N, C-alpha and C positions, 0 to 999 in steps of 0.2 A: 481563522481570522486573517484577513488580508492586511498587509502592512503597506504604508506609504513608501515609495521608493527611497526617500531620504531616511525614514526610520529603518528600513531594511539595511541600507548602507551602514548606518550607525551600529546596528546590532552585529553585522558581519565583521566590521572593522574594530569593534570594541576591544577584543583581545589584543589586537595589534597596538592600539593606543595604550592599553594597560601596561604592556611590556616596554614600549618606547618611552612612556612616561611623559612628563610635562615639566614646565619651569618651576613647579612647586617643590622640587627636590625629593620626590618620592623615590625610594630605593628600588632598583631593578632586581628581580628574583635571580638567585644564583643559577638556577637551571637555564634561564634565558641567556645569561652571560656565557655559560658553558656551551650552549648551542651556537652562539655567535662565534665563539673561539673555534669550535669545530668547523663551522662553515668557512671561517677565515683560513684555517689550515688547508681545507680542500681547495679554496680559491688560489692559495699560494702555489700549490702544485699544478693547478690548471694554467696559471700565468707562467710558471716555470717551463711547462711543456709546450706552450704556444708562443713563447717569445721569438723563436726563430721563424715562426710563420709570418710575423709582422716586421721584425727587424733583422738586419744582417749583423749577426754577432759572432761570426766565425773567427774574426781577428781578436776579439776580446775574450773569448772562451766562456767557461762555465761560471766564472766569478761574476761577470756582468749579468748573465741570465739570472743568477741567484739574487743579485742586488735589485734588478728590475722587478722580479717577482715579489720581493719584500715590499718595495715601494708601491706596487699595485695593490697587493692584498691587505696589508696592515691597516689602512684606513677603515676597512669594513669592521674591524674589531671595535670601533667607537660608534657604531650605528645606533646603539641603544643609549649611549651616555653623552657623547659629544659629536653629533652628526655634522654640525656646521663647520667646526674646525677641520674635521676629517674630510668634508667635501672640498673645502678650500685647498687642502694639501693634495687631494686626489686630482683636482682640476689643474693645479699648477704643475704637478708631476707629469700629467698627461701632455701638457703643453711643452714641457722641457724635453721629455723623451721623444715626443713626436717631431720636435724641431731639431734635436741634436743627433738622434740616431738615424742611420741610413735605412730607408724603407725598402722592403723587399718588393713592394708594388707601387713604385712611384707613378704619379699621374693618374692613378685609379680613383674610383669613387669611394673606396673603403676608408675607414677611419685611420688616421696616422698614429693611432695608439691601439693597444690590445683590446680585443672585443670584451674580455672579462673586465677590463678597467672601465669601459663604458657602462657595463651593467652595474658595476659597483657605484659609479657616479649616479646612475638612476636611483639606486636604493638609498644612497645618502641624501639625494635631493628630496625624495619622498619623506624620509625620516626628518629632514630639516623642516619641511612644511608641517609635519605633525607636531614637532616639539617646539620650534622656535617661534618668535613673534612674527607678525605679518611683515614688518619692514625687513627683518633679517631673511625671511623666506623670499621676499622680492629681490633682495641683494643676491641671494644664492642663485635665483633664476637668471639674473642679469649676468653673473659671472659664468655660469654654465653655458648660457646662450652665446657669450663671447667666445668660449672655447670651441663650440660647434660651428660658429660662424667662420672661425679661422680654419678649422680642420676638415670640414666637409665641402663637397662641390657646391657651387652657387645654385644650381637648380634645386638642391635639397635643403638649403639653409632655412628657408621659411618653414618648411614642414617640420624640421627638427626643433626650431624655436617654439613653434606651436605645441609640439609634443612635450617639450620640457615644461612649458607653461601649464599643460594639462596635468603633468605629474605633480608639480608643486601645488597646483590648485587642489588636486585630489588629496594631497597630504594635509593642506590647511583645513579643508572641509572635514577630513577624517578626524584631525585633532580637535577641532571645535565641537563636533558632534560627540566624540568620545568623552571629552572633558565635561560637556554638558550633562551627558547621561551619568557620569560618575558623580558629579556634584549633586544631581537630582537624587541619585540613590543614597548618597550620604545624608542629604537633607531629609529625605523620607525616613531614613532610620532614626534621625534625631527627633523628627516629629512623632514617630511611633513611640519612642521612649518617653518623650514628654507627655504624650497622651496617656500612656500607661501609668506614669507617675501621677498625673492629674486625676486619673480614675481612682487610684488608691487613696489619694488625699481627700477627694470628695467623699468616698465611701467611709473613710475614717472620721471625717467631719460629721457625716450623718450619724455614725455610731456614737460620736461624742455627744451630739444633741440628745440621742435616745438615752444614753447613760446619764447625762445631766438631769434629764427630766425624771428618771427613776430615782437617782440619788437625791435630788432636790426634794422630791416628794416624801421619801422616807425620812430623810434627815430633818425636814421641816416638821414632820409629825413627832419626831423625837424631841425637837425643841419645844413644840407646843405642849406636849404631854409633860415634859419636865417643868416647864414654867407654870402650867395650870394645875399641877398636882397639889400644891399647898392650898389652893382654893377648892379643889374637888375633894380633898381628903383633909379635913380640918384637924384630925387627931395626930398628924405628923409632928414629930419633935423637931427641935432646932437643928440637930445634927442631920436629920433626914432632909430638912429644907436646904441646908447648906450643900449637901451632897447633890440634890437635884439641881440646885443653882449652878454647881460646878459642871454637871453633865450638860446643862443647857448651854453654858459658855463654850465648852469643848465642842459640842455639836455645831454651834454657830461658826466657830473658827474652822472646823473641818468643812462645813458647807461653803464657806467663803474661799478656802484654799482649793477645794475641788472645782468650784466655778472658775477660779482664775486659771487653774491648770487646763480645764477643758476649753476655755476660751482660746487657748493657743492653737487648738486643733480646728476651731471654727473658721469659716471663711467670713472675712469682714464684710463682704459685699452682700451677704444674704442674711436676712433676719431669721431668728430662731423660730421654729414652729411653735405656735401657741395652742394648737388643737391637741386634745387628748390623744395619746398614742394608741394605735390599734393593737389587737392581739388575736389569738386563735379563735376567740369567741366571735369574731367577725368573718370567719371563713364562709359562712353562708352568703353574706353580702358580696364577698369577693367572687364566689362561684356565679352568682347572678350577673355581676358586671362582666365577667369573662364570657358568659354565654351571650349576653347582649352584644358583645363585640364580634360575634360570628364564629366562635370556637365551638367545635363539637366536644363538649366537656361532659364526661361521666364522673360524677363525684360520689364518693362513699365516705361518710364521716360517722364514726361510732366510738363509744367509750367517752370517758371524761377528758376533754381537751382544754378545759378552762382552769385546771388546777395548777398550772405551772406558774412560777413567779413571773413578774411582769417582763423582765429582761428576756427570758427564754420564750415567753409567749409572743413578744414583739418580734424576736428573731425568726421564730417559726412562721409568723404571718408574712414578714418581709420576704423570706426565702420562697414561700409558696407564691407570693405575688410576683416576684421576679421570674420564677420558673414558668408560671402561666403566661406572663408577658412575652417571654422568649418563645414559648410554644405558639402564641398567636402571631408572632412575627416570622418565625423560621419554619413552622410546620403547618402552613396554611392548607386547609382541606383534610388534614389527617386527624383522626380521633385522639383526644387527650383524656387521660384518666388521672383523677386526683383521689388518693386514698389516704385517710387520716384515721389512726387508731390510737386511742388513749388507754393506758393501763396503769397499774401500780408502779411499774418501772419507769414509765415516761410516755412520750408521744412519738409515734412513728408517722412520718409524712412522706409520700412519694408522688411525684408528678412525672408521668410517662407519656410521651408523644409517639404515635405509631404503635409498633408491636412491643409488648413488654418482654423483658429478658435480662440476662446478665450484661453488665457493662463490659464491652469488648475493646475499648480504646481509651485514649487519653482525652480529657476535655481541653478546650483552648485555655491558654494561660493568660490571655489578655481579654479586655472587654469589661463592661460594667457588670454584667450579670454574674459571671463566674467569680470574679474577684470579690464582688459584694457578698455573694452567698458564702464563700469561704471565710471571709472576715467575720461575718455575723455568726456563722456556726462555731468558729473558734472562740469568739467572745462569749458565747452562751454556753460553752462547755459541751457542745454536741458533736456528733459525728456526721459527716456529709460525704456522699458518694455521687459524683457527677460524671457523666460521660455518655458516649454513643452506645446504643445497643445494636443488635443485628439488623434491625429495621426501624430505628427511631432514636430517641434520646431520653435519658432517665435522670431524675434528680431524687435522691433518697436521703432523708434526714431523720436522725434520732435525737431527741432532746430528753435527757434524763430528768427525773423528778427528784427533788430534794426530799429528805425524810420529813421535813416539816410541812411540805406542800399538802393540800387536801387532795384526796384521791376519790 
């Protein structure tokens, strides 16, 4: 994949921006500070060894050389934290030393300050462009240009001023691009976390609807049976009638509290589904719909799959539906196999795209499909195995049968 030149520049310079930081006060890593201190130490000895190449220090001795080397090298120690004050100090010290110390090459086109000091000024100017605001970067360029206008020969002044402008412009561009990429990366992470949270909430809201329909159905039957029992069974005594009336009141209260609790999980903007909930008995219809969508589906359904209680049958249907939907989206052109086997222990369901085999990797932890299937399997008391195989993807579910369920 080819990158735009600006994108390539941002990617290359991103580590530099991350270490130089920005005005948001992010801490600089310790290893970066230690590296800067090591470079500062090396620059100090370079400045100490080259002082006599630029200035005549024979009369002042080693003390002046040591002092000049410190003044030249120490500003570089602030390149990651305070580049603008360090640049101002370095420019002023270059002017003072160049104006006050006798030069070894008077009248030449060479800088009147140490070469290593000029390189440090370049580094500080670039770091200022990366870190500081635009007006401060412009001020740093003006200050540095003034130093070079004073120190270099007239034929070279324009070239150096343009070069300094290019350095600070490159720093500003690097800082802007790097901060934009960092902010975009942080915003993307926040969006992904919000999306994952929304997926879980939506799936739990759907589970709440399903649970409400099931609980409401059975609790309503309890209420109806308890209240109509005195009319259906006339020989009931007064004590039995009072007991049934108490059961009816308790069931009504439980139904009301359950509805209020589940309403908290529902999304206010969506209406509750009024259609009857599907189950494993509708797998044949699901198979036909999947085949009409263009999926090469081979289905094998045997045994009793209709005897599970409604909640587990609904969970099995929804998991099979989601697995087949994922196969139609992500495994286009590959054969898909659906196998459902009902027994006295429960119902085993598997959806395999590609070649069948053992699961050899971890399934994704985000997305509607995986999260929803795990939530439904756990709510139904089943066991779920999801993940890639050697040449495909497999979803295997086991839903146990309660002792009271028909087999």
